[in-house]
All heavy atoms as a GROMACS GRO file, in nm:
protein
  623
    1MET      N    1   8.799   6.491  37.440
    1MET     CA    2   8.796   6.360  37.380
    1MET      C    3   8.890   6.359  37.261
    1MET      O    4   8.885   6.448  37.178
    1MET     CB    5   8.654   6.327  37.337
    1MET     CG    6   8.642   6.196  37.265
    1MET     SD    7   8.475   6.144  37.214
    1MET     CE    8   8.367   6.273  37.257
    2GLN      N    9   8.974   6.258  37.254
    2GLN     CA   10   9.068   6.246  37.143
    2GLN      C   11   9.019   6.139  37.046
    2GLN      O   12   8.980   6.030  37.088
    2GLN     CB   13   9.207   6.206  37.196
    2GLN     CG   14   9.269   6.308  37.288
    2GLN     CD   15   9.305   6.434  37.213
    2GLN    OE1   16   9.350   6.432  37.100
    2GLN    NE2   17   9.283   6.547  37.277
    3PHE      N   18   9.020   6.171  36.919
    3PHE     CA   19   8.982   6.075  36.816
    3PHE      C   20   9.070   6.102  36.696
    3PHE      O   21   9.055   6.204  36.630
    3PHE     CB   22   8.834   6.090  36.780
    3PHE     CG   23   8.779   5.969  36.713
    3PHE    CD1   24   8.750   5.856  36.787
    3PHE    CD2   25   8.756   5.969  36.579
    3PHE    CE1   26   8.700   5.743  36.726
    3PHE    CE2   27   8.705   5.857  36.517
    3PHE     CZ   28   8.677   5.743  36.590
    4SER      N   29   9.166   6.016  36.672
    4SER     CA   30   9.266   6.044  36.570
    4SER      C   31   9.218   6.008  36.430
    4SER      O   32   9.136   5.918  36.410
    4SER     CB   33   9.395   5.969  36.600
    4SER     OG   34   9.378   5.831  36.574
    5LYS      N   35   9.274   6.079  36.335
    5LYS     CA   36   9.245   6.051  36.195
    5LYS      C   37   9.290   5.909  36.160
    5LYS      O   38   9.225   5.841  36.082
    5LYS     CB   39   9.317   6.154  36.108
    5LYS     CG   40   9.290   6.140  35.961
    5LYS     CD   41   9.358   6.248  35.882
    5LYS     CE   42   9.339   6.227  35.734
    5LYS     NZ   43   9.409   6.327  35.653
    6ALA      N   44   9.400   5.865  36.221
    6ALA     CA   45   9.451   5.731  36.195
    6ALA      C   46   9.349   5.624  36.236
    6ALA      O   47   9.334   5.523  36.167
    6ALA     CB   48   9.582   5.709  36.269
    7GLU      N   49   9.278   5.646  36.347
    7GLU     CA   50   9.177   5.551  36.391
    7GLU      C   51   9.064   5.540  36.287
    7GLU      O   52   9.016   5.431  36.258
    7GLU     CB   53   9.117   5.593  36.525
    7GLU     CG   54   9.210   5.574  36.642
    7GLU     CD   55   9.151   5.625  36.771
    7GLU    OE1   56   9.137   5.748  36.785
    7GLU    OE2   57   9.118   5.541  36.856
    8ILE      N   58   9.024   5.653  36.233
    8ILE     CA   59   8.918   5.653  36.131
    8ILE      C   60   8.968   5.588  36.004
    8ILE      O   61   8.900   5.505  35.944
    8ILE     CB   62   8.868   5.796  36.103
    8ILE    CG1   63   8.808   5.857  36.230
    8ILE    CG2   64   8.764   5.796  35.991
    8ILE    CD1   65   8.776   6.003  36.218
    9GLU      N   66   9.090   5.626  35.960
    9GLU     CA   67   9.145   5.570  35.837
    9GLU      C   68   9.160   5.419  35.846
    9GLU      O   69   9.143   5.349  35.747
    9GLU     CB   70   9.281   5.633  35.806
    9GLU     CG   71   9.271   5.776  35.759
    9GLU     CD   72   9.407   5.843  35.743
    9GLU    OE1   73   9.505   5.797  35.806
    9GLU    OE2   74   9.414   5.940  35.667
   10GLU      N   75   9.188   5.370  35.966
   10GLU     CA   76   9.203   5.226  35.986
   10GLU      C   77   9.070   5.154  35.966
   10GLU      O   78   9.065   5.042  35.918
   10GLU     CB   79   9.256   5.201  36.127
   10GLU     CG   80   9.289   5.057  36.155
   10GLU     CD   81   9.348   5.041  36.294
   10GLU    OE1   82   9.439   5.119  36.329
   10GLU    OE2   83   9.301   4.951  36.366
   11LEU      N   84   8.961   5.219  36.000
   11LEU     CA   85   8.829   5.156  35.993
   11LEU      C   86   8.759   5.176  35.859
   11LEU      O   87   8.693   5.086  35.808
   11LEU     CB   88   8.739   5.210  36.103
   11LEU     CG   89   8.771   5.165  36.244
   11LEU    CD1   90   8.687   5.242  36.344
   11LEU    CD2   91   8.745   5.016  36.259
   12VAL      N   92   8.768   5.296  35.804
   12VAL     CA   93   8.688   5.331  35.686
   12VAL      C   94   8.778   5.342  35.563
   12VAL      O   95   8.862   5.431  35.556
   12VAL     CB   96   8.611   5.463  35.707
   12VAL    CG1   97   8.526   5.497  35.586
   12VAL    CG2   98   8.524   5.454  35.831
   13ASN      N   99   8.760   5.250  35.470
   13ASN     CA  100   8.838   5.254  35.347
   13ASN      C  101   8.811   5.384  35.272
   13ASN      O  102   8.699   5.434  35.270
   13ASN     CB  103   8.802   5.137  35.256
   13ASN     CG  104   8.835   5.003  35.320
   13ASN    OD1  105   8.922   4.995  35.405
   13ASN    ND2  106   8.766   4.900  35.278
   14ASN      N  107   8.914   5.438  35.211
   14ASN     CA  108   8.906   5.559  35.128
   14ASN      C  109   8.873   5.685  35.207
   14ASN      O  110   8.830   5.784  35.150
   14ASN     CB  111   8.805   5.542  35.015
   14ASN     CG  112   8.843   5.432  34.921
   14ASN    OD1  113   8.962   5.412  34.894
   14ASN    ND2  114   8.746   5.362  34.870
   15PHE      N  115   8.888   5.682  35.340
   15PHE     CA  116   8.869   5.806  35.416
   15PHE      C  117   8.981   5.901  35.378
   15PHE      O  118   9.094   5.858  35.362
   15PHE     CB  119   8.875   5.777  35.567
   15PHE     CG  120   8.857   5.900  35.651
   15PHE    CD1  121   8.731   5.946  35.681
   15PHE    CD2  122   8.966   5.971  35.696
   15PHE    CE1  123   8.714   6.060  35.757
   15PHE    CE2  124   8.951   6.085  35.771
   15PHE     CZ  125   8.825   6.129  35.802
   16PRO      N  126   8.963   6.027  35.353
   16PRO     CA  127   8.844   6.108  35.381
   16PRO      C  128   8.750   6.125  35.262
   16PRO      O  129   8.673   6.218  35.261
   16PRO     CB  130   8.905   6.242  35.421
   16PRO     CG  131   9.025   6.253  35.334
   16PRO     CD  132   9.077   6.111  35.322
   17ALA      N  133   8.759   6.036  35.165
   17ALA     CA  134   8.670   6.046  35.049
   17ALA      C  135   8.531   5.994  35.082
   17ALA      O  136   8.456   5.958  34.994
   17ALA     CB  137   8.729   5.970  34.931
   18CYS      N  138   8.498   5.989  35.209
   18CYS     CA  139   8.368   5.943  35.255
   18CYS      C  140   8.260   6.032  35.195
   18CYS      O  141   8.269   6.155  35.204
   18CYS     CB  142   8.365   5.948  35.407
   18CYS     SG  143   8.210   5.896  35.479
   19PRO      N  144   8.158   5.975  35.135
   19PRO     CA  145   8.061   6.055  35.058
   19PRO      C  146   7.944   6.111  35.138
   19PRO      O  147   7.848   6.156  35.079
   19PRO     CB  148   8.010   5.955  34.955
   19PRO     CG  149   8.011   5.827  35.028
   19PRO     CD  150   8.136   5.832  35.116
   20VAL      N  151   7.950   6.110  35.270
   20VAL     CA  152   7.835   6.156  35.348
   20VAL      C  153   7.803   6.301  35.316
   20VAL      O  154   7.688   6.337  35.294
   20VAL     CB  155   7.858   6.135  35.498
   20VAL    CG1  156   7.746   6.196  35.579
   20VAL    CG2  157   7.872   5.987  35.530
   21GLU      N  158   7.907   6.386  35.311
   21GLU     CA  159   7.883   6.527  35.279
   21GLU      C  160   7.821   6.540  35.141
   21GLU      O  161   7.730   6.618  35.119
   21GLU     CB  162   8.013   6.605  35.288
   21GLU     CG  163   7.995   6.753  35.263
   21GLU     CD  164   8.125   6.832  35.277
   21GLU    OE1  165   8.224   6.778  35.329
   21GLU    OE2  166   8.125   6.947  35.234
   22ARG      N  167   7.871   6.460  35.046
   22ARG     CA  168   7.816   6.465  34.910
   22ARG      C  169   7.671   6.419  34.909
   22ARG      O  170   7.587   6.476  34.840
   22ARG     CB  171   7.899   6.378  34.816
   22ARG     CG  172   7.862   6.401  34.670
   22ARG     CD  173   7.945   6.317  34.578
   22ARG     NE  174   7.854   6.222  34.515
   22ARG     CZ  175   7.887   6.102  34.474
   22ARG    NH1  176   8.008   6.056  34.490
   22ARG    NH2  177   7.798   6.024  34.417
   23LEU      N  178   7.639   6.316  34.988
   23LEU     CA  179   7.501   6.267  34.995
   23LEU      C  180   7.408   6.377  35.043
   23LEU      O  181   7.303   6.401  34.984
   23LEU     CB  182   7.492   6.145  35.086
   23LEU     CG  183   7.351   6.091  35.110
   23LEU    CD1  184   7.290   6.043  34.980
   23LEU    CD2  185   7.354   5.978  35.211
   24ILE      N  186   7.447   6.446  35.149
   24ILE     CA  187   7.364   6.554  35.202
   24ILE      C  188   7.346   6.664  35.097
   24ILE      O  189   7.235   6.713  35.076
   24ILE     CB  190   7.424   6.610  35.332
   24ILE    CG1  191   7.416   6.502  35.442
   24ILE    CG2  192   7.353   6.737  35.376
   24ILE    CD1  193   7.496   6.534  35.565
   25LYS      N  194   7.454   6.698  35.030
   25LYS     CA  195   7.447   6.802  34.925
   25LYS      C  196   7.356   6.756  34.812
   25LYS      O  197   7.273   6.834  34.763
   25LYS     CB  198   7.588   6.828  34.872
   25LYS     CG  199   7.598   6.938  34.773
   25LYS     CD  200   7.743   6.959  34.734
   25LYS     CE  201   7.757   7.065  34.629
   25LYS     NZ  202   7.897   7.083  34.588
   26ASP      N  203   7.368   6.629  34.771
   26ASP     CA  204   7.285   6.578  34.662
   26ASP      C  205   7.138   6.574  34.702
   26ASP      O  206   7.050   6.604  34.622
   26ASP     CB  207   7.331   6.438  34.619
   26ASP     CG  208   7.462   6.439  34.542
   26ASP    OD1  209   7.506   6.549  34.501
   26ASP    OD2  210   7.521   6.331  34.523
   27ILE      N  211   7.111   6.534  34.827
   27ILE     CA  212   6.971   6.530  34.872
   27ILE      C  213   6.912   6.669  34.874
   27ILE      O  214   6.799   6.691  34.828
   27ILE     CB  215   6.962   6.463  35.012
   27ILE    CG1  216   6.990   6.314  35.001
   27ILE    CG2  217   6.825   6.489  35.075
   27ILE    CD1  218   7.005   6.244  35.134
   28ASN      N  219   6.989   6.766  34.927
   28ASN     CA  220   6.939   6.904  34.932
   28ASN      C  221   6.919   6.962  34.792
   28ASN      O  222   6.831   7.045  34.772
   28ASN     CB  223   7.034   6.992  35.012
   28ASN     CG  224   7.027   6.961  35.161
   28ASN    OD1  225   6.928   6.910  35.209
   28ASN    ND2  226   7.134   6.990  35.231
   29GLY      N  227   7.000   6.917  34.697
   29GLY     CA  228   6.990   6.968  34.561
   29GLY      C  229   6.913   6.876  34.468
   29GLY      O  230   6.920   6.889  34.346
   30PHE      N  231   6.837   6.784  34.524
   30PHE     CA  232   6.764   6.686  34.444
   30PHE      C  233   6.669   6.756  34.348
   30PHE      O  234   6.587   6.838  34.388
   30PHE     CB  235   6.686   6.591  34.534
   30PHE     CG  236   6.611   6.484  34.460
   30PHE    CD1  237   6.679   6.383  34.396
   30PHE    CD2  238   6.474   6.487  34.453
   30PHE    CE1  239   6.611   6.284  34.327
   30PHE    CE2  240   6.404   6.390  34.385
   30PHE     CZ  241   6.472   6.286  34.322
   31ASP      N  242   6.685   6.722  34.220
   31ASP     CA  243   6.599   6.784  34.120
   31ASP      C  244   6.517   6.683  34.042
   31ASP      O  245   6.444   6.717  33.949
   31ASP     CB  246   6.682   6.870  34.023
   31ASP     CG  247   6.787   6.789  33.947
   31ASP    OD1  248   6.784   6.664  33.953
   31ASP    OD2  249   6.873   6.852  33.882
   32GLY      N  250   6.529   6.554  34.078
   32GLY     CA  251   6.450   6.450  34.014
   32GLY      C  252   6.508   6.399  33.884
   32GLY      O  253   6.450   6.310  33.822
   33SER      N  254   6.621   6.452  33.840
   33SER     CA  255   6.679   6.408  33.714
   33SER      C  256   6.739   6.268  33.730
   33SER      O  257   6.774   6.225  33.840
   33SER     CB  258   6.788   6.505  33.667
   33SER     OG  259   6.902   6.496  33.752
   34ASP      N  260   6.751   6.198  33.618
   34ASP     CA  261   6.811   6.064  33.621
   34ASP      C  262   6.954   6.070  33.672
   34ASP      O  263   6.997   5.982  33.747
   34ASP     CB  264   6.808   6.001  33.481
   34ASP     CG  265   6.668   5.962  33.438
   34ASP    OD1  266   6.579   5.950  33.526
   34ASP    OD2  267   6.647   5.943  33.317
   35GLN      N  268   7.029   6.171  33.634
   35GLN     CA  269   7.167   6.185  33.678
   35GLN      C  270   7.172   6.204  33.830
   35GLN      O  271   7.254   6.143  33.898
   35GLN     CB  272   7.236   6.302  33.609
   35GLN     CG  273   7.380   6.320  33.654
   35GLN     CD  274   7.447   6.440  33.588
   35GLN    OE1  275   7.383   6.516  33.516
   35GLN    NE2  276   7.575   6.456  33.614
   36ASN      N  277   7.084   6.285  33.883
   36ASN     CA  278   7.081   6.310  34.026
   36ASN      C  279   7.045   6.183  34.103
   36ASN      O  280   7.105   6.153  34.206
   36ASN     CB  281   6.983   6.423  34.057
   36ASN     CG  282   6.991   6.470  34.201
   36ASN    OD1  283   6.891   6.465  34.270
   36ASN    ND2  284   7.107   6.514  34.246
   37ILE      N  285   6.950   6.108  34.052
   37ILE     CA  286   6.911   5.982  34.116
   37ILE      C  287   7.027   5.884  34.113
   37ILE      O  288   7.055   5.817  34.212
   37ILE     CB  289   6.785   5.924  34.050
   37ILE    CG1  290   6.664   6.012  34.084
   37ILE    CG2  291   6.761   5.779  34.095
   37ILE    CD1  292   6.538   5.977  34.010
   38ASP      N  293   7.099   5.878  34.002
   38ASP     CA  294   7.217   5.791  33.993
   38ASP      C  295   7.323   5.831  34.094
   38ASP      O  296   7.387   5.745  34.155
   38ASP     CB  297   7.276   5.794  33.852
   38ASP     CG  298   7.187   5.725  33.749
   38ASP    OD1  299   7.097   5.648  33.790
   38ASP    OD2  300   7.207   5.750  33.628
   39GLN      N  301   7.342   5.961  34.115
   39GLN     CA  302   7.439   6.008  34.213
   39GLN      C  303   7.399   5.963  34.354
   39GLN      O  304   7.483   5.920  34.432
   39GLN     CB  305   7.449   6.161  34.210
   39GLN     CG  306   7.516   6.216  34.087
   39GLN     CD  307   7.504   6.368  34.079
   39GLN    OE1  308   7.413   6.427  34.138
   39GLN    NE2  309   7.594   6.430  34.005
   40LEU      N  310   7.272   5.976  34.385
   40LEU     CA  311   7.224   5.934  34.517
   40LEU      C  312   7.243   5.784  34.538
   40LEU      O  313   7.287   5.740  34.644
   40LEU     CB  314   7.077   5.972  34.536
   40LEU     CG  315   7.044   6.121  34.544
   40LEU    CD1  316   6.894   6.142  34.549
   40LEU    CD2  317   7.111   6.184  34.664
   41TYR      N  318   7.212   5.705  34.435
   41TYR     CA  319   7.232   5.561  34.446
   41TYR      C  320   7.379   5.524  34.463
   41TYR      O  321   7.413   5.433  34.537
   41TYR     CB  322   7.173   5.488  34.325
   41TYR     CG  323   7.025   5.460  34.339
   41TYR    CD1  324   6.936   5.506  34.245
   41TYR    CD2  325   6.975   5.387  34.447
   41TYR    CE1  326   6.799   5.482  34.257
   41TYR    CE2  327   6.840   5.362  34.460
   41TYR     CZ  328   6.753   5.409  34.365
   41TYR     OH  329   6.618   5.384  34.378
   42ASP      N  330   7.469   5.597  34.394
   42ASP     CA  331   7.613   5.572  34.408
   42ASP      C  332   7.657   5.592  34.553
   42ASP      O  333   7.733   5.512  34.608
   42ASP     CB  334   7.694   5.663  34.317
   42ASP     CG  335   7.683   5.626  34.170
   42ASP    OD1  336   7.636   5.514  34.140
   42ASP    OD2  337   7.721   5.710  34.087
   43VAL      N  338   7.610   5.699  34.614
   43VAL     CA  339   7.649   5.728  34.752
   43VAL      C  340   7.588   5.624  34.847
   43VAL      O  341   7.655   5.574  34.938
   43VAL     CB  342   7.609   5.871  34.793
   43VAL    CG1  343   7.642   5.897  34.938
   43VAL    CG2  344   7.680   5.972  34.705
   44LEU      N  345   7.463   5.590  34.826
   44LEU     CA  346   7.399   5.489  34.911
   44LEU      C  347   7.468   5.354  34.898
   44LEU      O  348   7.484   5.281  34.996
   44LEU     CB  349   7.250   5.478  34.877
   44LEU     CG  350   7.165   5.598  34.915
   44LEU    CD1  351   7.024   5.583  34.862
   44LEU    CD2  352   7.165   5.620  35.065
   45THR      N  353   7.513   5.321  34.778
   45THR     CA  354   7.588   5.197  34.756
   45THR      C  355   7.719   5.200  34.834
   45THR      O  356   7.758   5.102  34.898
   45THR     CB  357   7.615   5.176  34.606
   45THR    OG1  358   7.490   5.166  34.538
   45THR    CG2  359   7.697   5.050  34.582
   46TRP      N  360   7.789   5.315  34.834
   46TRP     CA  361   7.914   5.327  34.909
   46TRP      C  362   7.887   5.304  35.057
   46TRP      O  363   7.960   5.232  35.123
   46TRP     CB  364   7.977   5.465  34.888
   46TRP     CG  365   8.111   5.476  34.954
   46TRP    CD1  366   8.232   5.454  34.896
   46TRP    CD2  367   8.138   5.511  35.090
   46TRP    NE1  368   8.332   5.473  34.987
   46TRP    CE2  369   8.278   5.507  35.108
   46TRP    CE3  370   8.059   5.545  35.198
   46TRP    CZ2  371   8.338   5.537  35.229
   46TRP    CZ3  372   8.119   5.572  35.320
   46TRP    CH2  373   8.258   5.569  35.335
   47ILE      N  374   7.781   5.365  35.108
   47ILE     CA  375   7.749   5.350  35.250
   47ILE      C  376   7.718   5.203  35.281
   47ILE      O  377   7.766   5.148  35.380
   47ILE     CB  378   7.632   5.442  35.290
   47ILE    CG1  379   7.678   5.588  35.285
   47ILE    CG2  380   7.578   5.406  35.428
   47ILE    CD1  381   7.565   5.689  35.299
   48ALA      N  382   7.640   5.139  35.195
   48ALA     CA  383   7.606   4.998  35.216
   48ALA      C  384   7.732   4.911  35.213
   48ALA      O  385   7.746   4.819  35.294
   48ALA     CB  386   7.507   4.951  35.111
   49ASP      N  387   7.825   4.942  35.124
   49ASP     CA  388   7.949   4.866  35.113
   49ASP      C  389   8.039   4.883  35.235
   49ASP      O  390   8.127   4.800  35.259
   49ASP     CB  391   8.028   4.906  34.988
   49ASP     CG  392   7.960   4.862  34.859
   49ASP    OD1  393   7.868   4.777  34.865
   49ASP    OD2  394   7.997   4.915  34.753
   50HIS      N  395   8.020   4.990  35.311
   50HIS     CA  396   8.106   5.020  35.425
   50HIS      C  397   8.032   5.017  35.558
   50HIS      O  398   8.080   5.071  35.657
   50HIS     CB  399   8.174   5.156  35.405
   50HIS     CG  400   8.269   5.155  35.291
   50HIS    ND1  401   8.230   5.179  35.162
   50HIS    CD2  402   8.402   5.130  35.285
   50HIS    CE1  403   8.334   5.170  35.083
   50HIS    NE2  404   8.440   5.140  35.154
   51GLU      N  405   7.917   4.953  35.561
   51GLU     CA  406   7.838   4.950  35.684
   51GLU      C  407   7.913   4.888  35.801
   51GLU      O  408   7.900   4.934  35.914
   51GLU     CB  409   7.706   4.877  35.661
   51GLU     CG  410   7.604   4.961  35.588
   51GLU     CD  411   7.470   4.891  35.574
   51GLU    OE1  412   7.462   4.796  35.494
   51GLU    OE2  413   7.376   4.933  35.643
   52VAL      N  414   7.993   4.787  35.774
   52VAL     CA  415   8.067   4.721  35.882
   52VAL      C  416   8.166   4.819  35.944
   52VAL      O  417   8.172   4.834  36.067
   52VAL     CB  418   8.137   4.594  35.832
   52VAL    CG1  419   8.230   4.537  35.938
   52VAL    CG2  420   8.035   4.490  35.789
   53GLU      N  421   8.244   4.887  35.860
   53GLU     CA  422   8.342   4.983  35.911
   53GLU      C  423   8.274   5.099  35.982
   53GLU      O  424   8.319   5.143  36.088
   53GLU     CB  425   8.430   5.041  35.798
   53GLU     CG  426   8.517   4.941  35.730
   53GLU     CD  427   8.460   4.896  35.596
   53GLU    OE1  428   8.337   4.888  35.582
   53GLU    OE2  429   8.540   4.868  35.506
   54LEU      N  430   8.167   5.148  35.925
   54LEU     CA  431   8.096   5.260  35.986
   54LEU      C  432   8.033   5.220  36.119
   54LEU      O  433   8.030   5.299  36.213
   54LEU     CB  434   7.991   5.316  35.890
   54LEU     CG  435   8.048   5.380  35.763
   54LEU    CD1  436   7.936   5.411  35.664
   54LEU    CD2  437   8.128   5.504  35.794
   55SER      N  438   7.987   5.097  36.129
   55SER     CA  439   7.932   5.048  36.254
   55SER      C  440   8.042   5.040  36.360
   55SER      O  441   8.021   5.077  36.476
   55SER     CB  442   7.870   4.910  36.232
   55SER     OG  443   7.825   4.856  36.353
   56LYS      N  444   8.161   4.991  36.322
   56LYS     CA  445   8.274   4.987  36.415
   56LYS      C  446   8.311   5.128  36.460
   56LYS      O  447   8.337   5.152  36.578
   56LYS     CB  448   8.395   4.922  36.349
   56LYS     CG  449   8.382   4.774  36.329
   56LYS     CD  450   8.506   4.720  36.258
   56LYS     CE  451   8.491   4.576  36.220
   56LYS     NZ  452   8.607   4.528  36.143
   57LEU      N  453   8.311   5.221  36.366
   57LEU     CA  454   8.342   5.360  36.397
   57LEU      C  455   8.240   5.416  36.496
   57LEU      O  456   8.277   5.481  36.594
   57LEU     CB  457   8.346   5.444  36.270
   57LEU     CG  458   8.373   5.592  36.287
   57LEU    CD1  459   8.509   5.617  36.351
   57LEU    CD2  460   8.364   5.662  36.151
   58ARG      N  461   8.113   5.388  36.474
   58ARG     CA  462   8.008   5.435  36.565
   58ARG      C  463   8.031   5.381  36.706
   58ARG      O  464   8.023   5.455  36.804
   58ARG     CB  465   7.870   5.392  36.514
   58ARG     CG  466   7.756   5.434  36.607
   58ARG     CD  467   7.622   5.377  36.563
   58ARG     NE  468   7.621   5.235  36.540
   58ARG     CZ  469   7.617   5.142  36.637
   58ARG    NH1  470   7.614   5.176  36.763
   58ARG    NH2  471   7.615   5.014  36.606
   59ARG      N  472   8.063   5.252  36.717
   59ARG     CA  473   8.085   5.193  36.850
   59ARG      C  474   8.206   5.255  36.919
   59ARG      O  475   8.204   5.278  37.040
   59ARG     CB  476   8.101   5.041  36.838
   59ARG     CG  477   7.968   4.971  36.810
   59ARG     CD  478   7.977   4.822  36.827
   59ARG     NE  479   8.075   4.758  36.741
   59ARG     CZ  480   8.052   4.711  36.619
   59ARG    NH1  481   7.930   4.723  36.568
   59ARG    NH2  482   8.145   4.653  36.550
   60ILE      N  483   8.312   5.282  36.842
   60ILE     CA  484   8.431   5.344  36.901
   60ILE      C  485   8.398   5.484  36.953
   60ILE      O  486   8.438   5.522  37.063
   60ILE     CB  487   8.546   5.350  36.799
   60ILE    CG1  488   8.601   5.209  36.778
   60ILE    CG2  489   8.656   5.444  36.844
   60ILE    CD1  490   8.701   5.199  36.665
   61VAL      N  491   8.323   5.560  36.874
   61VAL     CA  492   8.285   5.696  36.918
   61VAL      C  493   8.197   5.688  37.041
   61VAL      O  494   8.216   5.764  37.136
   61VAL     CB  495   8.216   5.773  36.803
   61VAL    CG1  496   8.158   5.904  36.854
   61VAL    CG2  497   8.312   5.798  36.688
   62GLU      N  498   8.101   5.597  37.042
   62GLU     CA  499   8.016   5.583  37.160
   62GLU      C  500   8.098   5.549  37.284
   62GLU      O  501   8.075   5.606  37.391
   62GLU     CB  502   7.911   5.472  37.136
   62GLU     CG  503   7.802   5.512  37.041
   62GLU     CD  504   7.711   5.396  37.003
   62GLU    OE1  505   7.747   5.278  37.027
   62GLU    OE2  506   7.604   5.422  36.947
   63LYS      N  507   8.194   5.457  37.270
   63LYS     CA  508   8.280   5.420  37.384
   63LYS      C  509   8.362   5.539  37.431
   63LYS      O  510   8.375   5.563  37.551
   63LYS     CB  511   8.371   5.304  37.347
   63LYS     CG  512   8.456   5.258  37.464
   63LYS     CD  513   8.549   5.146  37.424
   63LYS     CE  514   8.634   5.096  37.538
   63LYS     NZ  515   8.698   5.195  37.619
   64LYS      N  516   8.414   5.616  37.337
   64LYS     CA  517   8.494   5.733  37.374
   64LYS      C  518   8.408   5.836  37.448
   64LYS      O  519   8.454   5.899  37.543
   64LYS     CB  520   8.561   5.794  37.252
   64LYS     CG  521   8.678   5.712  37.202
   64LYS     CD  522   8.750   5.783  37.090
   64LYS     CE  523   8.871   5.705  37.048
   64LYS     NZ  524   8.981   5.718  37.142
   65ILE      N  525   8.285   5.853  37.406
   65ILE     CA  526   8.195   5.946  37.474
   65ILE      C  527   8.168   5.899  37.616
   65ILE      O  528   8.176   5.977  37.711
   65ILE     CB  529   8.062   5.963  37.396
   65ILE    CG1  530   8.087   6.039  37.266
   65ILE    CG2  531   7.957   6.034  37.481
   65ILE    CD1  532   7.969   6.037  37.170
   66ILE      N  533   8.139   5.770  37.631
   66ILE     CA  534   8.113   5.716  37.764
   66ILE      C  535   8.237   5.730  37.852
   66ILE      O  536   8.228   5.775  37.967
   66ILE     CB  537   8.068   5.568  37.756
   66ILE    CG1  538   7.928   5.563  37.694
   66ILE    CG2  539   8.070   5.502  37.894
   66ILE    CD1  540   7.884   5.424  37.654
   67ASP      N  541   8.353   5.692  37.798
   67ASP     CA  542   8.478   5.704  37.874
   67ASP      C  543   8.502   5.850  37.914
   67ASP      O  544   8.543   5.877  38.027
   67ASP     CB  545   8.597   5.653  37.793
   67ASP     CG  546   8.595   5.502  37.775
   67ASP    OD1  547   8.515   5.435  37.844
   67ASP    OD2  548   8.673   5.453  37.693
   68TYR      N  549   8.480   5.942  37.824
   68TYR     CA  550   8.503   6.082  37.852
   68TYR      C  551   8.408   6.133  37.959
   68TYR      O  552   8.449   6.203  38.050
   68TYR     CB  553   8.487   6.163  37.723
   68TYR     CG  554   8.510   6.311  37.742
   68TYR    CD1  555   8.638   6.361  37.751
   68TYR    CD2  556   8.402   6.399  37.751
   68TYR    CE1  557   8.661   6.497  37.769
   68TYR    CE2  558   8.424   6.534  37.769
   68TYR     CZ  559   8.554   6.582  37.778
   68TYR     OH  560   8.575   6.716  37.797
   69ARG      N  561   8.281   6.098  37.947
   69ARG     CA  562   8.181   6.149  38.042
   69ARG      C  563   8.199   6.095  38.182
   69ARG      O  564   8.163   6.159  38.280
   69ARG     CB  565   8.041   6.118  37.991
   69ARG     CG  566   8.011   6.197  37.862
   69ARG     CD  567   7.872   6.187  37.824
   69ARG     NE  568   7.794   6.276  37.911
   69ARG     CZ  569   7.664   6.288  37.903
   69ARG    NH1  570   7.597   6.220  37.817
   69ARG    NH2  571   7.600   6.369  37.985
   70PHE      N  572   8.256   5.974  38.193
   70PHE     CA  573   8.266   5.911  38.324
   70PHE      C  574   8.410   5.899  38.372
   70PHE      O  575   8.436   5.828  38.469
   70PHE     CB  576   8.200   5.774  38.322
   70PHE     CG  577   8.051   5.782  38.301
   70PHE    CD1  578   7.995   5.755  38.177
   70PHE    CD2  579   7.968   5.822  38.404
   70PHE    CE1  580   7.858   5.765  38.157
   70PHE    CE2  581   7.831   5.833  38.384
   70PHE     CZ  582   7.776   5.805  38.261
   71LYS      N  583   8.503   5.969  38.309
   71LYS     CA  584   8.644   5.957  38.349
   71LYS      C  585   8.667   6.007  38.491
   71LYS      O  586   8.759   5.962  38.557
   71LYS     CB  587   8.735   6.028  38.251
   71LYS     CG  588   8.726   6.180  38.256
   71LYS     CD  589   8.819   6.243  38.157
   71LYS     CE  590   8.808   6.395  38.168
   71LYS     NZ  591   8.900   6.461  38.080
   72ASP      N  592   8.588   6.100  38.538
   72ASP     CA  593   8.606   6.155  38.671
   72ASP      C  594   8.523   6.085  38.779
   72ASP      O  595   8.532   6.121  38.896
   72ASP     CB  596   8.573   6.305  38.672
   72ASP     CG  597   8.671   6.384  38.588
   72ASP    OD1  598   8.789   6.343  38.581
   72ASP    OD2  599   8.630   6.485  38.529
   73VAL      N  600   8.442   5.990  38.738
   73VAL     CA  601   8.359   5.919  38.835
   73VAL      C  602   8.446   5.819  38.908
   73VAL      O  603   8.514   5.737  38.849
   73VAL     CB  604   8.242   5.845  38.766
   73VAL    CG1  605   8.164   5.761  38.866
   73VAL    CG2  606   8.150   5.945  38.697
   74LYS      N  607   8.445   5.827  39.039
   74LYS     CA  608   8.526   5.735  39.122
   74LYS      C  609   8.433   5.648  39.204
   74LYS      O  610   8.335   5.694  39.260
   74LYS     CB  611   8.617   5.816  39.213
   74LYS     CG  612   8.704   5.914  39.138
   74LYS     CD  613   8.839   5.921  39.198
   74LYS     CE  614   8.923   6.032  39.140
   74LYS     NZ  615   8.964   6.025  39.010
   75LEU      N  616   8.465   5.520  39.208
   75LEU     CA  617   8.385   5.427  39.287
   75LEU      C  618   8.443   5.410  39.424
   75LEU      O  619   8.555   5.417  39.451
   75LEU     CB  620   8.375   5.292  39.216
   75LEU     CG  621   8.308   5.297  39.079
   75LEU    CD1  622   8.314   5.161  39.015
   75LEU    CD2  623   8.164   5.340  39.094
   0.00000   0.00000   0.00000
C-alpha cells in the first residue's frame, strides 16, 4: 500500500508537527500538575482544531486498505 507524505501534508496542517505522539507521551507521564494538564489540553485543542483533516485522512487510509485488500479480486 502506498501512502505518500504529500497526501498527508495536503490534509493535515503543520504535519509532521502532529502532536499525537506528544499526547501519548504526556498521558503516560501524567503527574497531575497544572503544567501537565495544560499540555494535555493544548494537544486536545490541536486535535479538535484538525478533526476535519484527520477525518479525511482516516477515510483515505480506509479506502487504501480496502483497495489494497481487494485489488486481486476479479468479478
